[in-house]
C-alpha distance (Angstrom), angle and dihedral (degrees) to the residues before:
residue distance angle dihedral
X1 . . .
X2 3.78 . .
X3 3.77 125.9 .
X4 3.78 90.2 -115.7
X5 3.81 90.5 60.4
X6 3.78 100.4 80.8
X7 3.79 97.1 166.9
X8 3.80 114.5 99.7
X9 3.78 116.0 -82.3
X10 3.81 113.2 -123.8
X11 3.80 117.2 -152.5
X12 3.77 112.2 -151.5
X13 3.78 123.7 -141.0
X14 3.80 93.7 -93.4
X15 3.78 93.3 51.5
X16 3.77 91.4 44.7
X17 3.82 90.0 51.6
X18 3.79 90.1 48.5
X19 3.79 89.7 51.8
X20 3.80 90.8 53.4
X21 3.80 92.7 44.6
X22 3.80 91.4 51.9
X23 3.80 91.6 62.9
X24 3.80 119.0 84.3
X25 3.76 111.5 -100.3
X26 3.78 88.5 -127.1
X27 3.79 89.6 67.7
X28 3.77 91.8 61.3
X29 3.79 95.1 56.5
X30 3.79 100.4 19.8
X31 3.75 95.6 122.1
X32 3.76 103.8 31.0
X33 3.81 91.4 100.6
X34 3.81 90.8 66.3
X35 3.81 100.2 30.1
X36 3.77 118.4 105.2
X37 3.84 111.2 -122.9
X38 3.78 89.1 -142.4
X39 3.76 92.0 53.5
X40 3.78 91.2 43.6
X41 3.78 90.6 54.9
X42 3.80 97.0 46.8
X43 3.80 128.3 -11.6
X44 3.76 113.7 -121.1
X45 3.83 115.8 -125.7
X46 3.80 95.7 -100.1
X47 3.82 89.2 62.6
X48 3.80 93.5 53.8
X49 3.76 120.1 89.4
X50 3.77 120.4 -120.4
X51 3.81 86.7 -110.3
X52 3.81 91.1 58.4
X53 3.79 93.2 45.4
X54 3.83 90.5 53.1
X55 3.82 93.2 45.6
X56 3.82 89.8 -108.8
X57 3.79 94.1 -58.2
X58 3.81 93.9 116.2
X59 3.78 139.1 24.6
X60 3.79 124.8 -142.4
X61 3.78 130.5 -109.9
X62 3.79 124.2 -108.5
X63 3.79 91.9 -91.7
X64 3.80 86.5 71.5
X65 3.81 90.4 56.7
X66 3.80 89.8 53.7
X67 3.80 91.8 47.8
X68 3.81 96.0 47.5
X69 3.79 93.6 44.3
X70 3.81 92.2 53.3
X71 3.82 93.7 39.3
X72 3.80 92.9 53.9
X73 3.80 91.9 47.8
X74 3.82 90.9 49.3
X75 3.80 95.3 46.0
X76 3.82 95.1 43.6
X77 3.82 105.5 28.2
X78 3.82 93.7 160.7
X79 3.78 93.2 53.1
X80 3.82 108.1 29.3
X81 3.76 136.9 49.9
X82 3.81 125.5 -175.6
X83 3.81 106.4 -143.5
X84 3.80 128.7 -167.8
X85 3.80 107.8 -151.6
X86 3.80 101.9 171.5
X87 3.79 148.2 -15.6
X88 3.80 124.6 -112.4
X89 3.82 122.7 -128.2
X90 3.80 88.1 -102.2
X91 3.80 91.2 54.1
X92 3.81 102.7 -102.9
X93 3.82 121.8 141.1
X94 3.80 116.2 -111.8
X95 3.80 105.3 -136.2
X96 3.78 135.1 -161.5
X97 3.79 126.0 -173.8
X98 3.81 109.2 -141.9
X99 3.81 114.7 -161.2
X100 3.80 134.9 -179.7
X101 3.80 126.3 144.3
X102 3.81 93.5 -143.0
X103 3.78 92.1 58.8
X104 3.80 94.9 -105.3
X105 3.78 94.7 148.9
X106 3.80 105.6 146.2
X107 3.82 133.9 60.2
X108 3.80 90.2 -116.5
X109 3.79 91.5 52.4
X110 3.80 91.3 48.4
X111 3.80 89.8 50.4
X112 3.82 92.1 49.7
X113 3.80 92.7 46.3
X114 3.80 92.6 45.5
X115 3.80 92.3 -134.4
X116 3.82 122.6 149.3
X117 3.79 121.0 -112.7
X118 3.81 123.1 -139.5
X119 3.81 117.4 -160.4
X120 3.81 113.3 -157.7
X121 3.78 111.5 -167.4
X122 3.79 121.8 -165.4
X123 3.78 131.4 -177.0
X124 3.79 101.5 19.8
X125 3.81 80.1 145.0
X126 3.78 99.3 35.5
X127 3.80 95.7 -153.4
X128 3.81 87.6 59.5
X129 3.76 92.6 65.2
X130 3.83 104.4 152.0
X131 3.81 92.3 112.9
X132 3.80 95.5 61.5
X133 3.80 95.6 58.1
X134 3.81 94.0 35.6
X135 3.79 93.4 51.5
X136 3.78 95.1 48.5
X137 3.79 91.3 47.7
X138 3.81 94.5 51.3
X139 3.79 93.4 42.5
X140 3.80 91.5 52.3
X141 3.79 91.2 46.8
X142 3.81 91.6 53.1
X143 3.79 94.8 43.4
X144 3.80 94.3 49.2
X145 3.78 97.3 41.7
X146 3.81 95.7 -111.1
X147 3.81 86.1 128.9
X148 3.81 131.0 12.8
X149 3.78 111.3 -79.0
X150 3.80 120.0 -117.3
X151 3.78 93.9 -174.0
X152 3.78 100.4 95.7
X153 3.81 100.2 82.7
X154 3.81 98.4 33.6
X155 3.78 142.5 36.3
X156 3.79 117.4 -119.9
X157 3.81 114.7 -151.5
X158 3.80 104.2 -170.5
X159 3.81 119.2 -169.8
X160 3.83 102.7 -171.5
X161 3.82 94.2 -169.1
X162 3.80 124.8 15.7
X163 3.82 97.2 175.2
X164 3.80 97.0 50.6
X165 3.80 100.3 161.8
X166 3.79 88.5 49.9
X167 3.82 89.1 48.8
X168 3.78 90.4 57.4
X169 3.81 91.9 51.3
X170 3.77 82.9 87.7
X171 3.80 124.8 -176.6
X172 3.77 146.1 144.2
X173 3.81 99.5 -117.9
X174 3.80 103.3 40.5
X175 3.82 91.0 116.5
X176 3.83 109.5 29.3
X177 3.81 89.1 172.4
X178 3.83 93.0 58.7
X179 3.79 132.9 80.0
X180 3.77 106.7 -133.5
X181 2.88 171.6 0.2
X182 3.78 100.3 99.5
X183 3.81 91.9 -121.1
X184 3.78 131.1 8.2
X185 3.78 144.7 164.9
X186 3.81 132.8 -81.0
X187 3.79 128.2 -89.9
X188 3.80 97.9 -121.6
X189 3.79 136.0 45.5
X190 3.78 128.1 -98.6
X191 3.82 86.8 -91.2
X192 3.84 89.5 49.2
X193 3.81 95.2 -110.0
X194 3.79 118.5 150.5
X195 3.80 97.9 -138.8
X196 3.79 92.5 -157.3
X197 3.79 88.1 64.3
X198 3.80 93.8 48.3
X199 3.80 108.2 70.1
X200 3.81 97.5 97.8
X201 3.81 99.1 35.8
X202 3.85 94.9 34.9
X203 3.81 95.4 -161.5
X204 3.79 99.8 151.6
X205 3.81 125.6 79.2
X206 3.79 87.7 -129.9
X207 3.81 92.7 57.2
X208 3.79 92.5 45.4
X209 3.81 87.8 53.9
X210 3.80 92.0 47.0
X211 3.80 92.2 50.5
X212 3.81 89.8 50.7
X213 3.81 88.0 52.7
X214 3.80 90.1 49.1
X215 3.79 91.4 47.7
X216 3.81 91.7 51.4
X217 3.80 97.4 45.5
X218 3.83 100.3 30.0
X219 3.82 93.7 -153.9
X220 3.78 116.8 -147.4
X221 3.80 88.5 -146.2
X222 3.80 132.0 18.5
X223 3.79 115.7 -159.4
X224 3.82 113.2 -157.7
X225 3.82 111.4 -162.6
X226 3.82 119.6 -150.9
X227 3.80 144.1 152.7
X228 3.80 117.2 -127.7
X229 3.80 129.9 -154.3
X230 3.80 137.9 171.9
X231 3.80 103.9 114.6
X232 3.79 144.3 10.2
X233 3.81 120.0 -100.3
X234 3.82 140.4 132.7
X235 3.81 100.1 -103.3
X236 3.77 106.7 100.0
X237 3.80 106.7 -169.5
X238 3.80 140.9 26.2
X239 3.82 123.9 -155.1
X240 3.82 120.3 -165.4
X241 3.81 128.2 173.1
X242 3.78 136.2 -173.8
X243 2.98 133.4 -132.7
X244 3.76 83.2 57.3
X245 3.76 103.9 101.0
X246 3.82 99.1 6.3
X247 3.78 140.6 35.2
X248 3.79 128.2 42.7
X249 3.81 108.4 6.4
X250 3.80 94.6 -136.3
X251 3.82 92.0 52.3
X252 3.81 95.0 51.6
X253 3.84 96.8 79.3
X254 3.81 89.2 46.8
X255 3.80 90.4 53.4
X256 3.78 90.1 50.8
X257 3.80 89.7 48.2
X258 3.81 90.7 53.0
X259 3.80 90.8 49.3
X260 3.81 94.8 46.2
X261 3.81 93.4 44.8
X262 3.79 91.5 53.3
X263 3.80 92.2 45.2
X264 3.81 91.6 50.8
X265 3.80 93.4 49.8
X266 3.79 97.0 48.1
X267 3.81 91.8 42.8
X268 3.80 88.5 55.8
X269 3.79 86.6 59.2
X270 3.78 93.3 53.3
X271 3.79 104.3 -87.1
X272 3.80 122.2 141.0
X273 3.82 100.3 -142.6
X274 3.78 132.6 178.6
X275 3.79 127.6 -164.7
X276 3.80 98.2 -136.6
X277 3.78 137.9 57.3
X278 3.84 104.3 -87.8
X279 3.80 98.7 -139.3
X280 3.80 117.5 130.4
X281 3.79 119.5 -117.0
X282 3.80 87.8 -129.8
X283 3.78 110.2 39.4
X284 3.80 113.6 -111.5
X285 3.83 93.5 4.9
X286 3.83 112.9 105.4
X287 3.80 92.3 -173.5
X288 3.81 89.9 67.2
X289 3.81 90.0 70.2
X290 3.78 126.9 -159.3
X291 3.80 140.3 -55.4
X292 3.80 121.3 -160.6
X293 3.78 119.2 -169.2
X294 3.81 137.6 150.4
X295 3.78 117.3 -68.2
X296 3.81 119.7 -130.6
X297 3.82 116.9 -116.2
X298 3.79 96.2 -94.0
X299 3.83 82.2 84.0
X300 3.80 125.9 65.4
X301 3.81 94.0 -119.3
X302 3.80 90.7 48.8
X303 3.80 92.4 48.8
X304 3.79 110.9 48.2
X305 3.79 98.0 54.1
X306 3.82 86.6 61.1
X307 3.82 85.9 62.2
X308 3.85 90.0 50.2
X309 3.79 91.1 -109.7
X310 3.80 132.8 113.7
X311 3.79 121.4 -96.9
X312 3.80 119.1 -168.8
X313 3.79 124.2 -167.1
X314 3.81 113.8 -157.6
X315 3.80 117.5 -167.4
X316 3.79 118.9 -179.3
X317 3.80 114.8 -165.5
X318 3.79 114.5 -97.8
X319 3.79 95.7 -143.7
X320 3.80 92.9 62.4
X321 3.85 115.2 91.0
X322 3.79 117.5 -94.9
X323 3.82 94.0 -110.2
X324 3.80 90.4 54.3
X325 3.80 92.9 48.0
X326 3.80 94.6 47.7
X327 3.81 90.9 51.0
X328 3.80 90.1 50.3
X329 3.79 90.8 50.0
X330 3.80 93.0 46.4
X331 3.81 90.7 50.3
X332 3.80 90.5 47.8
X333 3.80 93.1 53.3
X334 3.79 89.5 48.3
X335 3.81 90.2 49.5
X336 3.80 90.9 51.4
X337 3.80 90.9 50.8
X338 3.80 89.4 48.0
X339 3.79 91.5 53.7
X340 3.79 92.5 46.9
X341 3.81 92.0 46.6
X342 3.80 87.7 54.9
X343 3.80 101.9 38.4
X344 3.80 106.6 12.0
X345 3.80 98.5 104.0
X346 3.81 91.7 53.6
X347 3.81 93.3 41.9
X348 3.79 90.9 50.5
X349 3.79 90.9 52.7
X350 3.80 89.4 48.7
X351 3.81 91.4 49.4
X352 3.79 91.2 52.7
X353 3.79 90.0 48.4
X354 3.82 87.0 53.3
X355 3.81 88.2 53.7
X356 3.79 89.0 56.8
X357 3.80 91.5 47.9
X358 3.80 91.9 49.6
X359 3.77 90.2 54.1
X360 3.82 87.0 60.8
X361 3.82 97.4 53.0
X362 3.83 94.9 105.7
X363 3.79 109.3 135.6
X364 3.82 93.5 2.1
X365 3.82 124.2 119.2
X366 3.81 113.9 -98.2
X367 3.81 124.4 -169.9
X368 3.80 110.7 -129.8
X369 3.79 100.7 172.2
X370 3.80 135.4 23.5
X371 3.78 135.0 -158.7
X372 3.80 129.8 -159.6
X373 3.79 112.4 -115.5
X374 3.80 124.9 -132.6
X375 3.82 91.3 -110.5
X376 3.79 108.0 118.4
X377 3.77 136.2 -179.7
X378 3.77 127.1 -162.7
X379 3.78 117.0 -115.1
X380 3.75 135.4 -176.9
X381 3.80 110.9 -115.4
X382 3.80 123.7 -174.6
X383 3.78 106.4 -127.1
X384 3.79 137.8 140.6
X385 3.75 133.8 -100.0
X386 3.78 109.3 -86.7
X387 3.78 144.1 175.7
X388 3.79 130.9 -146.5
X389 3.78 112.3 -151.0
X390 3.80 135.1 151.3
X391 3.78 113.2 -82.2
X392 3.79 118.3 -123.4
X393 3.82 86.9 -149.6
X394 3.80 105.4 47.6
X395 3.79 100.6 13.1
X396 3.83 90.2 -131.0
X397 3.77 126.9 113.9
X398 3.80 108.1 -81.0
X399 3.81 126.3 -158.9
X400 3.80 115.1 -141.1
X401 3.81 119.2 -170.8
X402 3.80 127.6 -151.5
X403 3.80 104.3 -147.8
X404 3.81 90.4 -172.7
X405 3.81 90.8 65.4
X406 3.83 114.8 60.5
X407 3.77 113.7 -159.3
X408 3.79 133.6 -175.4
X409 3.77 108.6 -127.7
X410 3.80 121.6 -155.7
X411 3.79 104.0 -147.0
X412 3.80 138.7 166.4
X413 3.80 117.5 -107.0
X414 3.79 119.0 -165.3
X415 3.79 107.9 -166.3
X416 3.80 104.5 145.9
X417 3.79 116.2 107.7
X418 3.77 135.5 -163.5
X419 3.81 131.0 -174.3
X420 3.79 115.6 -83.1
X421 3.82 93.9 179.1
X422 3.79 124.2 20.4
X423 3.79 123.7 167.9
X424 3.80 135.6 171.4
X425 3.77 113.7 -106.7
X426 3.82 113.1 -114.4
X427 3.77 114.2 -92.9
X428 3.79 93.2 -119.8
X429 3.78 114.0 -2.7
X430 3.79 150.4 -80.6
X431 3.80 132.9 -60.9
X432 3.80 124.0 -148.5
X433 3.83 112.7 -165.9
X434 3.83 117.7 -126.1
X435 3.81 96.7 -103.3
X436 3.81 89.7 63.5
X437 3.78 98.3 30.6
X438 3.81 101.6 96.1
X439 3.80 95.3 55.4
X440 3.81 92.7 41.2
X441 3.82 90.9 49.8
X442 3.81 91.5 54.3
X443 3.80 91.5 48.6
X444 3.80 93.9 46.5
X445 3.80 90.7 48.3
X446 3.81 90.9 52.4
X447 3.81 88.5 62.4
X448 3.79 96.0 41.5
X449 3.80 92.2 -113.6
X450 3.80 119.6 158.2
X451 3.81 122.7 -117.3
X452 3.78 141.4 141.8
X453 3.81 137.4 -154.9
X454 3.76 117.3 -113.2
X455 3.79 110.8 -124.6
X456 3.81 94.9 -169.5
X457 3.81 128.0 51.5
X458 3.80 118.1 -115.3
X459 3.83 110.6 -148.1
X460 3.78 120.6 -150.5
X461 3.78 93.7 -1.2
X462 3.79 116.3 -171.8
X463 3.82 102.4 -115.0
X464 3.77 143.4 152.5
X465 3.79 116.6 -121.7
X466 3.79 131.2 -167.8
X467 3.80 118.4 -142.2
X468 3.79 114.6 -176.2
X469 3.78 113.1 -121.4
X470 3.80 88.9 -166.4
X471 3.79 135.9 5.2
X472 3.79 131.3 -159.2
X473 3.79 126.2 -172.6
X474 3.78 119.8 -155.7
X475 3.79 112.7 -108.3
X476 3.82 91.8 -127.8
X477 3.77 131.9 36.7
X478 3.79 119.2 -107.5
X479 3.80 120.0 -154.5
X480 3.79 88.3 -14.5
X481 3.81 93.4 -52.7
X482 3.78 133.2 108.0
X483 3.78 98.0 -136.8
X484 3.79 118.2 -140.3
X485 3.81 131.4 -150.8
X486 3.80 119.8 -164.0
X487 3.78 137.4 -176.6
X488 3.77 124.0 -152.6
X489 3.77 141.7 88.0
X490 3.77 141.8 -112.9
X491 3.81 115.0 -90.6
X492 3.79 132.4 -174.9
X493 3.79 113.3 -101.8
X494 3.80 136.8 159.5
X495 3.81 112.1 -129.6
X496 3.77 136.2 168.2
X497 3.80 111.4 -110.3
X498 3.83 110.3 -155.0
X499 3.78 124.7 -145.4
X500 3.79 109.7 -91.8
X501 3.79 94.0 46.9
X502 3.80 118.3 129.9
X503 3.77 120.5 -112.4
X504 3.83 110.5 -155.7
X505 3.82 111.7 -173.2
X506 3.78 119.6 -146.0
X507 3.80 89.5 -148.8
X508 3.78 97.2 90.1
X509 3.81 134.1 104.9
X510 3.82 94.4 -104.9
X511 3.79 96.5 50.3
X512 3.82 91.3 133.8
X513 3.80 91.2 54.4
X514 3.80 90.4 47.3
X515 3.80 91.4 54.0
X516 3.81 92.0 45.4
X517 3.80 89.1 57.0
X518 3.81 100.8 39.4
X519 3.80 106.4 33.5
X520 3.83 102.0 96.6
X521 3.81 97.5 -139.6
X522 3.81 97.2 46.1
X523 3.83 109.4 116.0
X524 3.81 96.2 -117.2
X525 3.79 100.1 28.1
X526 3.77 116.9 137.2
X527 3.79 87.8 -110.6
X528 3.81 90.2 55.4
X529 3.81 89.1 51.2
X530 3.80 91.2 55.2
X531 3.80 97.7 -108.4
X532 3.81 90.8 133.4
X533 3.81 99.7 35.8
X534 3.79 92.1 123.1
X535 3.80 89.6 66.5
X536 3.80 89.6 60.6
X537 3.80 98.2 49.3
X538 3.83 119.4 95.6
X539 3.80 108.0 -128.1
X540 3.80 98.9 167.4
X541 3.80 126.3 55.1
X542 3.80 145.8 167.4
X543 3.80 118.8 -120.4
X544 3.83 114.2 -119.4
X545 3.81 95.0 -115.4
X546 3.82 89.7 53.3
X547 3.79 92.6 44.3
X548 3.83 89.6 52.5
X549 3.78 91.1 54.6
X550 3.81 93.2 44.2
X551 3.81 91.3 48.3
X552 3.79 93.1 53.3
X553 3.80 90.7 50.4
X554 3.81 91.8 49.4
X555 3.82 92.6 47.9
X556 3.79 91.6 50.4
X557 3.80 93.7 47.8
X558 3.83 99.9 44.2
X559 3.80 120.3 46.0
X560 3.80 92.8 -176.7
X561 3.79 90.9 53.9
X562 3.79 90.4 48.1
X563 3.81 90.5 52.8
X564 3.82 90.9 47.7
X565 3.80 92.0 51.1
X566 3.81 92.2 47.4
X567 3.80 91.2 51.1
X568 3.82 92.0 48.8
X569 3.82 90.5 52.8
X570 3.80 90.4 49.7
X571 3.82 95.6 46.9
X572 3.80 102.7 38.4
X573 3.80 114.5 55.4
X574 3.82 93.6 -177.2
X575 3.79 90.9 52.2
X576 3.79 91.8 46.1
X577 3.82 90.9 52.9
X578 3.83 95.2 47.9
X579 3.84 113.8 81.2
X580 3.82 92.6 -171.8
X581 3.80 92.3 52.2
X582 3.78 91.3 49.3
X583 3.79 92.0 52.7
X584 3.79 91.5 43.4
X585 3.82 88.3 57.2
X586 3.79 88.5 68.2
X587 3.81 97.2 35.9
X588 3.81 91.1 59.0
X589 3.80 89.4 55.7
X590 3.81 94.5 48.3
X591 3.84 122.1 97.0
X592 3.83 90.2 -120.3
X593 3.79 92.8 65.2
X594 3.84 114.6 111.2
X595 3.80 104.3 -109.0
X596 3.81 90.1 -165.4
X597 3.82 94.0 60.1
X598 3.81 108.3 117.3
X599 3.81 90.7 2.4
X600 3.81 107.1 135.9
X601 3.83 106.2 -128.6
X602 3.80 93.6 -134.3
X603 3.79 118.8 78.8
X604 3.79 133.4 -166.5
X605 3.81 125.8 -132.4
X606 3.77 131.0 -166.8
X607 3.81 92.4 -162.8
X608 3.82 127.0 49.2
X609 3.81 115.5 -99.1
X610 3.79 98.5 -143.1
């Protein structure tokens, strides 16, 4: 299948037989020695989810997750463990179901056995809850022998609900642009965090807990289950994977292979998948087509490739009924496990080789931001007949779809990317001065990044510093932060590094992630998220009457400065007309000026400071 072929892929009998033959025979019967024949024949009611018992009209509350997690661990103690990996702000346990038919149920055991780990994450947006019911259904089917188990050669870590407090903010109209279930959870957490904007900054307790889980298990692939919206069309699921366009070059074809293998398998079962996020370039205008780039690391699929691991975004289509969406999600999880059962050992070895390559990135160019080019190709996209007419309500053009009339749209797709920001990695690492060290240490630890505290001061260290030439704060806060954009560049400078500063080496497996967080102009750096805003706020000043007096003294004492000031007034009309700017010209040259203003409190070093 190629990405330009957006119609469903149909696997014939021969190809389907080849797919089955390619799997180890042990996978087919791996769990039959612990499966109950009675359960295998017909699941008893307590093993069915609330969604199944209501014919997919409703979904259960979080109490059901707790019950099923514990029940599976009790019934299958050699194959399942129910793990609590955190507590939400409202006091609810964050649960993961760990499953492997060889009894590999701990990170240490997985490491010893050399088996890949797949993390399946449901309910990061708790109104988009397909993954919870799909995951429990598939897991039960594999454990009880209803379907062949794929849990022999891999560990499944299934988080049914990530945003648990949001899940329990239960209501019937949380997603008015979604068909079912009858009631569902809320998009954001109890503290109003959007968890799929929190990977890089890791503000929320839930994300800190998730990153600890990720650090412990080191999943080869993380599958993030969502429901998309935005328009009405026939395609019912989108599958996107990174590395694919970004990240380690050798991992990119493997990411595309994972994506294409999953798409082929679910299409054979009747799905209508696409390999890009189906959101129009111009909202509500199908003719504008699609653009597919590389997400920044606030998102799951923009985060995991920076750790040299695979991140998959799954988006079922909100206008399909809940039963249809859950089946699609269940089939997608099964397809992922099939691909990992077949290729996981090789992919894991390749991922670890990428770790070693990343640890050697010092001085090499690293792409930190991507943009979609203007190159477009025309694709066939299965939509519906529609009209665009002025709305009597809003007055704007309104798109109305006729779901009774399928229509093949010919639309532009822009899916080629090019670097927007590319910088050489520092030769040795980063330095965080002591005043900022405690907060930076906590943030680095959340991502499993390596650092140490300097116990001895380093005078006149050869560093690179970044002083912002301009700063711009967003007009509105985002996720509780006043985001900051800066211009400027790194320049060589000798500075004293006090004891207590952090030394953060670039020679570590997650060097790309480290740069994404610490390079000031990266789109989801901590600077961009406003973590260091205080360093860019003027707290000291010179009163105008003092600045006038100081300026006259400086002009009288320095002819070259006087000539420079005169030329600036002549050449820059805005400067000439701004009394404050004219006085600031002199203040910035005076010894009283704060030399730390606009100095980014993270420095680069090309030689180790130890």
